[in-house]
N, C-alpha and C positions, 0 to 999 in steps of 0.2 A: 595569449590564451583567450579562447572565446568565452563569451558569457555563459554561465550555467543556466540551464532551463530550471525554472522554479515551479515545483509542485505545490499543491495545497497542503494543509495540515490534517490533524485528526478530527474526523467528522463527529465521532461519538461524543467526545467531551465538549466540542463546540455546540452540539445540539443540546446537551445538558445545560451549558452556560446560558443559552438563549431561551430556556424554559420548555424545551421539548420533553416528552415523557422518555425516561431513560433509566434502565435497570438491567441487571442480569436476570435471566439468560438472553433476553431479546436484544440487548445492547442497542446499537443504532437502528436496527430494523423496526423498533417500536415506533419511532418517529415517522418512518416511511409508511407504516400501517395507519397511524392515528393522526399525524400532523404533517402531511407532505408539504404544506406551505412553509413550515419551519426548515425542512430539508432544503428547499429552494433558497430560503434566507441564509442558511449556513453556506451554501455554495457561493452566493453573492458576496458574502463577507470575505471569503478567501480570494475571490476575483478582485474585489475592491482593494485587497491588501497586496495585489501584484502577482498572483499565481498565473503562470502561463498555461498550466494544466490543472484541471480539477478532476477528481475521481468519483465515480458513481457511488452512491451510498448503498452498496449492495453487500458489504462485508459480512453482515450477520444474516443475510437471507439464505440460510441453509438449515436443514433439519436440526442440526446440532444446536442452533440458537432458538429457532422459532417453533420447533417441534415438527415431527413428520406429518401430522394431520394438517396443520396449517400450510406447510410447504406443499403438500400434495394438492390442496385446494386452491392455494393462492400464490405459490412460489414463483411461477413463471410471470404472473401479472406484476408481482412486486419487483422482480428483477427488471422487467421492462419499464416499470414506473421509475426506477432509480436512474435508468438511462435517459428517459424522457425529461426528468427534472434537471439533470445535469446539462443536457443539451439545451434546454430552455435558458438556463442561467448563462451558459457560454455564448449562445447566440445573441443574448441581450447585452453582452459586454461591448464596450467601446473598442477594445483592441481584439487581437486574434487570440482567443482562448480555446484550447483543445480539451477534449473529454477522454479520460482514460476509463475503460471498462474494467471494474474490479472483478477479478476472479479470486475469491477468498479461500482460506483453508477449508476443506470440506468437513473436517471432523474436529474443529477447534484449533485455536492457535497454540503453538509450542508443543504439539503432541504427535510427533512423527510415528510413534508406536501405534497410534490408532488408525493410521492411514490404510485404506482398503481401495486399491485401484479399481476393482470391479464395481464396487458401490459408488465410487467417486465419479466414474466416467459419465454416466447420464446426467449427473448434476452439473458437472463442469460444462458439458455440452449445452445445457439449458442456459447458462450464462452467456456463452458465445452466441447462441441463437437469438435470445431475447434482447440483448444489448446491441446487436450488430447494426441496427438502423441509426443508432444514436452516437456511437463512439468513434474516435479517431485512432485509437490504439488500445491494446489490451495490456492490463497490468495484473499479473498473478502475484498475490501478496503473501507475505509471511510464510514463505515456503521453508519447511524445516528439514527437508530431505530431498535427495535426488529423485526418489520415487514420485514425490509430489510433482516435481518439475516435469518428469517424463510423462505423467498422466495429462498435464496441461498441454504439453507439446503435441501429444497424440491427438487430443481433442481439437487442437488448433489446425491440424492438417487441412490444406485446401483453402485457408483464409489468407487474405492479402494485407490486411491492416497490420502495422507493426506489433510485435509481441515483446513485452518487457517482463523479466523475471526478478522478483524481489525476495531475497532470502533473509532468514532470521538467524542471527549469530547466537552461538551458545553463550550463556551467562558467564561461564567460568573459563572460556577460551575463545577469543574473537577470531581465531584462525580456523574455527570449526562451526558447522551448523548445529542446530539442536540435536540432530541425529548422531552427531559425533563425526560426520564426514568432513574431510578437509576442504576448506574454501578453495585452495589451489586446484584441487581436482574438479570442483564444481565450476570454477571459471573456465577451465580447459574444456570440460564437457559442454558448457553453454556455447563457447566460442566455436568448437569444432563439430558438435553433433546436434545442434538445435537451430531453429530458424530465428531465435531471439536476437534482437538488436541491442539489448541492454541488460546488464545485471545491476541490481540495486540491493542495498542492505537496509532493512526496515524493521521497526518494532523491536529495537534493541538499544542498549545504552549508548549515549553520545560519546563516551570515552573510548568505546570499542571501534568506532567507525574509521578513524584515520588509518589504523593498521590494516584493516580490511581493504580499504580503498587503495592503499599503497601496494598491497599484495596483488590485487586485481589488475591495477594499472601496469604492474610489472609483467604480468602474463599477457595482457592485451594492451600494448603500449600506445596504440592510437585509437581515438574515438571512431575512426573509420573501421577498425576491427570490431570494437565493442564499446558501447557507451557504458559508463560506470556512474552509479548514483547512490544517494544516501538520504534516508528519511527516518531517523530513529525516533524513539518515544521519550516521554518525560517521566516514565515510571521509576519508582524506587526499585532497587534490586532486592527482591524479596524471595527469591527462589521459586518463582511461579513456574509451575509445571503444566498448567492447563488453563483454558478459558472457562467461563461460567462459574468460577469459584467465588469471586468477590470483585468489587470495584477497587482496583489497585490504587494506592496513594500516589500522588504526583510530587515531584521534587520542587520545592519552593525556589531553590536557587537557580532553576533554569528559566531565567527571565529572557525576554526577546534579545537584549544586548548580549547576554551570556551565550545564548544559542548561536547568535550570528558570529561570535568570535570562534566558536568551534567549527561552524560551517565554513569559515574561511580556511581553516586547516584542511578540511576535506577537499575544498576546491583546489588548494595548493598541492594536495596529494594527487590530484587528477580527476576529481569528480566532475562529471558533465551535467549532472542533475541533482538538485538539492530541494528538500522539502521537509515535511514532518509527519509523524504518526501520532499516536495517542497522546493527548495533552499538549500538543503543539498547536497554538491558536493562530488566528489571523494576525495578531500583533507580532508573533514570531516570524510569520511568513513575510510581513512587511519589513521586518528588520533584515531578513535575507535579501529581499528585493532592493532595499535602500543601500545596503552594503555592497551590492553588486553594480550599482549605477555610478 
C-alpha cells in the first residue's frame, strides 16, 4: 500500500489559536484582510508538521461571509492574495510542498438548498482565474450537492491542473450528502462524468468517514481510477444547518493521537489522501505524518 498524501488542517481555528482576528461571519477571511502575515505563519505551521499539500486561505472569501460590497471591491484581490501567500509558504519549504486552490461553497457550508448555479458561476470562475498562477491543483470543498459539483466542473472546463472534489456527508447518514443524494451515485458521477481525479470527504464527523471511504473504494477500486481522501472536522454534532450562525464547539477528545488512530482506519479502508478540516491543528497533522512513516 502506498503512502497517503498528507493535507493540512483547519486554517480558521489555527488562525484563531495564533492570535489572528477571527469571528463570524468573516471567519478565516478576516485574517487575510487584516493580518496576512499570520496567514503565512499558519501555512508554515502545517508545513512544519509534515503536510504535503497546503490549501489557500480562501474558504470565506465569498459574499456570503465578507458581504457583497467588500467582495465586489476587494474579492478578486483577496483570492489572489490567498494564493500568493500559500505559494510563498510552499516555496520556502525544504521539501516538495504543493498548493491546493480552495474553491469554497458559494452560499455557506451545509446549505445545498441555497445554491444558485447562475449566481455561483462568476464567483467560482473568479477563484479559478485569480489563483491560477499560484496553485498546483484545485480543491472544491464542502460540496453538499451534485449541483454544486456540476457548477465547479463547468467553470473548470479548459483548465489542466488536477481537480479534486470534496463532499460533505449528512450528519444523520454517512451514505448521503447534505442534500440527501446518495454517496454511491456521487462517486459514480465523479468517476464517469467529470474531469476530477479525486473524491474526498470533508467537514463531517470522524466516525462517518470509514464507511464512506469503503463505499467509494468499492466503486473505484484503484487509485488509478479515482483517488479517495478524507479530512473531517473536530466539531460536535449539534445539528448545524448553516454557516455564519455561531462558532461551533470542538470535541476535546479528538487529540492528535485519537485522530491518528481513526486516520489509520481510513487508510486501511483505501484512502489515498488524509488531512483535517475545522479544529484539526498542526499537531494533528504531525500525528498523521508520524504514523505514516
